[in-house]
N, C-alpha and C positions, 0 to 999 in steps of 0.2 A: 437461606437455602445455600448449602455448600455445593460447590462444583468440584468434580474430580480433577486431580492434578494433571492427567493427560490432556483433558479438554483445555485447561488453562495454558499448557505448554503449546498446544496446537494453535490456540488463539493468539498467543504472543508471537509465534512463528509467522502467522499470516500477517499480523500487524507489522512485524519487523521487515518482512519482505516487501510490504507495501511502502514503508518508509524509504527503504533502500531504492526501490524501483522509481518512486516519485522523485527522489533526490537525483538519481541518474538522469532522468528526463530533464529536470531543471538544469542540470549541468550541461547537457547537450544544447538546450535552448540558449544558455548563456555563453557557450563556446564561440558563437559567431560563425561556426562552420556551416557551409552550404549542405543542405540535406535533400535527398531525393524525395519525391512525393510519397513513395512507399515508406521511407523512414519517418517522414512527418506523420503519416497516417498511423504507423505503429506507435510512435511516441505519444500521440494524442490518445490512442486506445489505452496504453499503459497508464497514462496520467488519469484518465477517467476511471479506470478500474481501481487504481490506488485510492483516489478520492472517495469512491463508493465504499471501500473498506473503512476509511477514516470516519465516514458518516455513520457507519454501523458499529464501530468499535465500542461505543458506550453500551450497546445492548448485547455484547458478547456475554455468554454465560460466565459468571464469575467476576465480571467487571465491577470494580468498586467494593468487592468483598475484602474485609480486613482479616 
């Protein structure tokens, strides 16, 4: 089954933004900077959302098509 180009681009954009967001959160955790409770909550939410995208990436339409 072939998937249209636009759908593939959208999936790659979602995955790219998840990778960038996840890495930014990891950098914040590693920075050693004190964070407010609001920031910690936001970072945890971003991290969970990004990880959810990673878990679903294999089932994106067009994933694994050659």
